[in-house]
C-alpha positions as CSV (number, residue, x, y, z in Angstrom):
1,X,26.6,49.8,-22.4
2,X,23.7,49.6,-20.0
3,X,21.8,47.2,-22.3
4,X,24.8,44.9,-22.6
5,X,25.1,44.7,-18.8
6,X,21.4,43.8,-18.5
7,X,21.9,41.1,-21.2
8,X,24.9,39.7,-19.4
9,X,23.0,39.7,-16.1
10,X,20.1,37.8,-17.8
11,X,22.5,35.1,-19.2
12,X,24.4,34.7,-15.9
13,X,21.2,34.4,-13.8
14,X,19.5,32.2,-16.4
15,X,22.4,29.8,-16.7
16,X,22.9,29.5,-13.0
17,X,19.2,28.8,-12.3
18,X,19.0,26.3,-15.2
19,X,22.2,24.5,-14.1
20,X,21.0,24.3,-10.5
21,X,17.6,23.0,-11.5
22,X,19.0,20.5,-13.9
23,X,21.6,18.8,-11.7
24,X,19.2,18.6,-8.8
25,X,16.3,17.6,-11.0
26,X,18.1,14.6,-12.5
27,X,18.6,13.3,-9.0
28,X,15.3,13.9,-7.2
29,X,16.0,11.1,-4.7
30,X,19.3,12.6,-3.8
31,X,17.6,16.0,-3.2
32,X,15.0,14.3,-1.0
33,X,17.9,12.9,1.1
34,X,19.5,16.4,1.3
35,X,16.2,18.1,2.3
36,X,15.6,15.4,4.9
37,X,19.1,16.0,6.3
38,X,18.3,19.8,6.6
39,X,15.0,19.1,8.4
40,X,16.7,16.8,10.8
41,X,19.6,19.2,11.5
42,X,17.2,22.1,12.0
43,X,14.8,20.0,14.2
44,X,11.9,20.4,11.7
45,X,11.1,16.7,11.1
46,X,7.4,17.6,11.3
47,X,7.7,18.8,7.7
48,X,9.1,15.5,6.4
49,X,6.0,15.1,4.3
50,X,7.3,18.0,2.1
51,X,10.5,16.2,1.2
52,X,9.2,14.2,-1.8
53,X,7.3,17.0,-3.5
54,X,10.1,19.3,-2.7
55,X,12.5,17.0,-4.5
56,X,10.6,17.6,-7.7
57,X,9.1,21.1,-7.4
58,X,12.2,23.0,-6.2
59,X,14.5,22.0,-9.1
60,X,11.6,22.3,-11.6
61,X,11.0,25.9,-10.4
62,X,14.7,26.8,-10.7
63,X,15.0,25.2,-14.2
64,X,11.8,26.9,-15.4
65,X,13.1,30.3,-14.2
66,X,16.4,29.7,-16.0
67,X,14.6,28.7,-19.2
68,X,12.2,31.7,-19.2
69,X,15.1,34.1,-18.7
70,X,17.1,32.5,-21.5
71,X,14.3,32.2,-24.0
72,X,12.3,35.3,-23.1
73,X,9.0,33.4,-22.5
74,X,7.1,35.0,-19.5
75,X,10.3,36.8,-18.7
76,X,8.6,39.6,-16.8
77,X,7.0,37.1,-14.5
78,X,10.1,35.0,-14.1
79,X,12.2,38.0,-12.9
80,X,9.6,38.6,-10.2
81,X,9.6,34.9,-9.2
82,X,13.4,34.9,-9.3
83,X,13.5,37.8,-6.9
84,X,11.1,36.0,-4.6
85,X,13.4,33.0,-4.6
86,X,16.4,35.2,-3.7
87,X,14.5,37.1,-1.0
88,X,13.7,33.7,0.6
89,X,16.9,31.8,0.1
90,X,19.5,34.6,0.7
91,X,18.7,35.1,4.4
92,X,18.1,31.4,4.7
93,X,21.6,30.6,3.4
94,X,23.1,33.2,5.7
95,X,21.4,31.5,8.7
96,X,22.6,28.1,7.5
97,X,26.2,29.5,7.1
98,X,26.1,30.8,10.6
99,X,24.8,27.7,12.3
100,X,26.4,25.2,9.8
101,X,23.9,22.3,10.2
102,X,25.2,20.4,7.2
103,X,28.6,20.3,5.5
104,X,27.5,21.4,2.0
105,X,24.4,23.2,0.9
106,X,23.5,20.8,-1.9
107,X,22.4,23.7,-4.1
108,X,24.2,22.2,-7.1
109,X,23.6,18.5,-6.1
110,X,26.7,16.4,-6.4
111,X,27.8,18.1,-9.6
112,X,29.4,21.1,-7.7
113,X,29.9,21.0,-4.0
114,X,30.4,24.4,-2.3
115,X,30.5,25.4,1.3
116,X,27.6,27.1,3.1
117,X,29.4,30.5,3.1
118,X,30.3,30.2,-0.6
119,X,26.5,29.6,-1.2
120,X,25.7,32.8,0.7
121,X,28.2,34.9,-1.2
122,X,26.9,33.4,-4.5
123,X,23.4,34.4,-3.5
124,X,24.5,38.0,-2.7
125,X,25.8,38.3,-6.3
126,X,22.7,36.7,-7.7
127,X,20.3,38.9,-5.8
128,X,22.1,42.0,-7.2
129,X,21.9,40.6,-10.8
130,X,18.2,39.7,-10.3
131,X,17.5,43.2,-9.1
132,X,19.0,44.6,-12.2
133,X,16.8,42.4,-14.3
134,X,13.7,43.3,-12.2
135,X,14.0,47.0,-12.8
136,X,14.8,46.5,-16.5
137,X,12.3,43.7,-17.2
138,X,10.2,45.8,-19.5
139,X,13.2,46.7,-21.7
140,X,14.5,43.2,-22.3
141,X,14.8,42.3,-26.0
142,X,15.4,39.0,-27.9
143,X,16.5,38.1,-31.3
144,X,13.9,35.5,-32.2
145,X,10.1,35.8,-32.5
146,X,7.8,35.2,-29.5
147,X,6.3,32.2,-31.3
148,X,9.7,30.6,-31.8
149,X,10.7,31.2,-28.2
150,X,7.5,29.5,-27.0
151,X,8.2,26.4,-29.0
152,X,11.8,26.2,-27.8
153,X,10.7,26.8,-24.2
154,X,8.0,24.0,-24.4
155,X,10.4,21.5,-26.0
156,X,13.1,22.1,-23.4
157,X,10.7,22.0,-20.5
158,X,9.1,18.7,-21.8
159,X,12.5,17.1,-22.3
160,X,13.5,18.1,-18.8
161,X,10.4,16.6,-17.3
162,X,10.9,13.3,-19.1
163,X,14.5,13.2,-18.0
164,X,13.6,13.8,-14.4
165,X,10.9,11.1,-14.4
166,X,13.3,8.6,-16.1
167,X,16.0,9.4,-13.5
168,X,13.6,8.9,-10.7
169,X,12.5,5.5,-11.9
170,X,16.0,4.3,-12.8
171,X,19.3,6.1,-11.9
172,X,20.3,9.7,-12.6
173,X,21.2,10.1,-16.3
174,X,24.4,11.9,-15.3
175,X,26.1,10.5,-12.2
176,X,28.3,13.0,-10.3
177,X,28.7,10.8,-7.2
178,X,32.0,9.2,-6.1
179,X,30.6,5.7,-6.8
180,X,29.8,6.2,-10.5
181,X,30.5,3.5,-13.1
182,X,34.2,3.3,-13.9
183,X,35.3,4.4,-10.4
184,X,37.8,2.3,-8.5
185,X,36.7,2.4,-4.9
186,X,40.1,1.6,-3.3
187,X,41.7,4.3,-5.4
188,X,39.0,6.7,-4.4
189,X,39.8,6.1,-0.7
190,X,43.5,6.8,-1.2
191,X,45.0,10.1,0.1
192,X,48.0,11.1,-2.1
193,X,51.3,11.4,-0.4
194,X,52.0,15.0,0.7
195,X,48.3,16.0,0.5
196,X,47.5,19.0,2.7
197,X,45.9,18.2,6.1
198,X,43.4,20.1,8.1
199,X,44.7,23.2,9.8
200,X,43.3,24.0,13.2
201,X,43.7,26.8,15.7
202,X,43.7,25.6,19.3
203,X,43.0,27.8,22.4
204,X,44.1,26.8,25.9
205,X,42.9,28.3,29.2
206,X,45.5,28.5,32.0
207,X,45.0,29.8,35.5
208,X,47.7,31.9,37.1
209,X,48.6,30.3,40.5
210,X,49.5,33.7,42.0
211,X,46.8,36.1,40.7
212,X,44.2,33.4,40.1
213,X,43.7,35.1,36.6
214,X,42.5,32.8,33.8
215,X,44.2,33.6,30.5
216,X,43.8,32.2,27.0
217,X,46.8,31.0,25.0
218,X,47.4,29.8,21.5
219,X,49.5,26.9,20.1
220,X,52.8,28.8,20.2
221,X,52.7,30.5,23.6
222,X,50.8,28.3,26.0
223,X,52.9,27.8,29.2
224,X,52.8,24.1,29.4
225,X,56.4,24.0,31.0
226,X,55.8,26.8,33.5
227,X,53.9,24.7,36.1
228,X,55.2,27.0,38.8
229,X,53.1,29.9,37.7
230,X,50.4,28.4,35.5
231,X,47.8,25.6,35.9
232,X,45.9,24.1,32.9
233,X,42.2,24.7,33.2
234,X,40.6,23.7,29.9
235,X,40.8,23.8,26.1
236,X,38.3,25.3,23.7
237,X,37.0,23.3,20.8
238,X,39.6,23.5,18.0
239,X,38.7,26.0,15.2
240,X,39.1,24.7,11.7
241,X,41.1,27.3,9.7
242,X,41.7,25.4,6.5
243,X,40.4,22.1,5.2
244,X,42.9,19.6,4.0
245,X,42.5,17.1,1.2
246,X,39.6,14.7,1.7
247,X,39.4,11.5,-0.4
248,X,36.3,11.3,-2.6
249,X,35.4,8.0,-0.9
250,X,36.1,8.1,2.9
251,X,33.4,6.2,4.5
252,X,33.1,2.8,2.7
253,X,33.4,-0.3,4.7
254,X,31.8,-3.8,5.0
255,X,31.2,-5.2,8.4
256,X,30.1,-8.7,9.5
257,X,27.5,-9.2,12.2
258,X,30.3,-9.6,14.8
259,X,31.9,-6.3,13.6
260,X,34.7,-7.8,11.6
261,X,35.9,-5.5,8.8
262,X,35.9,-7.5,5.5
263,X,36.1,-4.6,3.1
264,X,39.3,-5.5,1.4
265,X,38.1,-9.1,0.9
266,X,35.6,-7.8,-1.6
267,X,37.4,-4.8,-3.0
268,X,40.6,-6.6,-4.0
269,X,39.0,-9.7,-5.4
270,X,39.5,-10.3,-9.1
271,X,36.2,-12.3,-9.2
272,X,33.1,-10.5,-10.4
273,X,31.2,-9.4,-7.3
274,X,27.6,-8.3,-6.9
275,X,26.3,-6.1,-4.2
276,X,22.6,-5.8,-3.4
277,X,22.3,-2.3,-1.9
278,X,19.4,-1.7,0.5
279,X,20.1,1.1,2.9
280,X,16.9,0.4,4.8
281,X,15.3,-3.1,4.5
282,X,12.2,-1.9,6.3
283,X,11.6,0.6,3.4
284,X,13.0,-1.6,0.7
285,X,10.9,-2.8,-2.2
286,X,10.5,-6.5,-2.3
287,X,8.7,-6.9,-5.6
288,X,11.9,-8.2,-7.3
289,X,13.2,-10.5,-4.5
290,X,12.6,-13.6,-6.5
291,X,14.5,-12.2,-9.5
292,X,17.4,-11.3,-7.1
293,X,17.4,-14.8,-5.6
294,X,17.5,-16.3,-9.1
295,X,20.4,-14.1,-10.1
296,X,22.2,-14.8,-6.8
297,X,21.9,-18.6,-7.3
298,X,23.1,-18.3,-10.9
299,X,26.1,-16.1,-9.9
300,X,27.2,-18.5,-7.2
301,X,27.0,-21.4,-9.6
302,X,29.3,-19.5,-12.0
303,X,31.8,-18.9,-9.1
304,X,30.9,-15.2,-8.7
305,X,30.4,-13.4,-5.4
306,X,27.0,-12.1,-4.4
307,X,26.2,-10.4,-1.1
308,X,23.8,-7.8,0.3
309,X,24.7,-4.6,2.0
310,X,22.4,-2.8,4.4
311,X,22.4,-0.6,7.5
312,X,19.4,-2.5,9.0
313,X,20.3,-4.8,11.9
314,X,18.8,-6.6,14.8
315,X,15.2,-7.8,14.7
316,X,14.3,-5.9,11.6
317,X,17.0,-7.8,9.7
318,X,15.9,-11.1,11.0
319,X,12.3,-10.3,10.1
320,X,13.3,-9.4,6.6
321,X,15.3,-12.7,6.2
322,X,12.5,-14.8,7.6
323,X,9.8,-13.2,5.4
324,X,11.7,-12.9,2.1
325,X,14.5,-15.5,2.3
326,X,17.3,-13.7,0.4
327,X,19.6,-16.2,-1.3
328,X,22.7,-14.3,-0.3
329,X,24.5,-13.3,2.9
330,X,23.9,-9.8,4.2
331,X,26.6,-7.6,5.7
332,X,26.6,-4.0,7.0
333,X,27.6,-0.7,5.6
334,X,27.0,2.9,6.7
335,X,23.5,4.1,5.8
336,X,24.6,7.4,4.1
337,X,27.2,5.6,2.1
338,X,24.6,3.1,0.7
339,X,22.3,6.0,-0.2
340,X,25.1,7.6,-2.0
341,X,26.2,4.5,-4.0
342,X,22.8,4.0,-5.6
343,X,19.5,5.8,-5.2
344,X,17.3,2.8,-5.6
345,X,16.3,0.8,-2.5
346,X,17.2,-1.9,-3.3
347,X,19.7,-1.5,-6.1
348,X,22.4,-3.7,-7.6
349,X,26.0,-3.0,-8.5
350,X,28.7,-5.1,-10.1
351,X,32.4,-4.8,-9.3
352,X,35.6,-6.4,-10.2
353,X,38.8,-5.5,-8.2
354,X,37.0,-2.7,-6.6
355,X,35.9,-1.0,-9.9
356,X,32.2,-0.3,-10.4
357,X,31.3,-1.9,-13.7
358,X,27.5,-1.6,-13.8
359,X,24.6,-0.3,-11.7
360,X,20.9,-1.5,-11.9
361,X,18.0,0.2,-10.1
362,X,15.2,-1.9,-8.8
363,X,13.2,-1.4,-12.0
364,X,16.1,-2.7,-14.1
365,X,17.2,-5.8,-12.3
366,X,18.6,-8.0,-15.1
367,X,18.0,-11.7,-16.0
368,X,21.1,-14.0,-15.7
369,X,21.3,-14.3,-19.5
370,X,21.7,-10.5,-19.9
371,X,24.3,-10.4,-17.1
372,X,26.2,-13.3,-18.8
373,X,26.3,-11.2,-22.0
374,X,27.6,-8.2,-20.1
375,X,30.3,-10.2,-18.3
376,X,31.4,-11.8,-21.6
377,X,31.8,-8.3,-23.1
378,X,33.9,-7.3,-20.0
379,X,36.2,-10.3,-20.4
380,X,36.6,-9.5,-24.1
381,X,37.7,-6.0,-23.2
382,X,40.2,-7.5,-20.8
383,X,41.6,-9.8,-23.4
384,X,41.9,-7.1,-26.0
385,X,43.8,-4.9,-23.6
């Protein structure tokens, strides 16, 4: 019975580490954004230089621990490393849960979003299971030979490394974000009728006019009508008791330079629409600007819409336009939203009636002929339906 418990613990810990390392590893840029968000929230921006290597090394270490536990290669070492991980991250996640610097931990990327407290509770269970493995590490047994396990381990780890590098150069091989291909953005912004709303607890401070005592009241008993005996002093910050429904897409908008909202003009249009996404033009690669301009001119000749979206404004935007002469008008969207839509800076997405049809990273910007073939296939699908 004890041996079965140890085997179960090994599989649970191995799968969780593998899953965590994989979903973060295939989106290294997204993990960089999350690590940078943590550093900013914790006022540790001096460690920003660790963000890029951390985006690769942290998920690689997790994935490697998971694979070693599942295959049995270097399993005694991996149990010690896993315990080291848990001893570092369990108190860290408790601290993060207490101060709540970011809304979600990012420990499973965009594949599975859990709260900071859920992350801490998960780590409590994990550290217990890892401890069981640590004290039984010399007694772990496996069905296949050591040589077979080494071959399996090497092949999986090599495949993982190739997948991560491909995802970094292009886009994540699996897209768990709310703007993935096939998603209709207006539908993703819709809140269903009757959906639960946030539930808050309010606290009000009133001063008694006779005794001068200050007393705290709740929503159901505060003496707002009894002005003879009580005087309102202040109100505490509302305490969120229960989160309501939140639309998957809740922060997408397109603004003109004079702050006009033109979002629906582009999301409801039946014409094929191209968005060049560059969350920061000062950091954006410009090696494909000529190709983008050629594609923009071709698209406009065909009657399609072609615009740029950025969060860069002011003199930085003017400098970019003067130096690189983009052949399309540039509008404004929230920086975090743009970083979520596509990881490449710049990237290109194609929409029709608000539905994402295709994404291209900077390394994959297509020629007009290839886009024409893709659009023709889309029209054929429409006719067949």
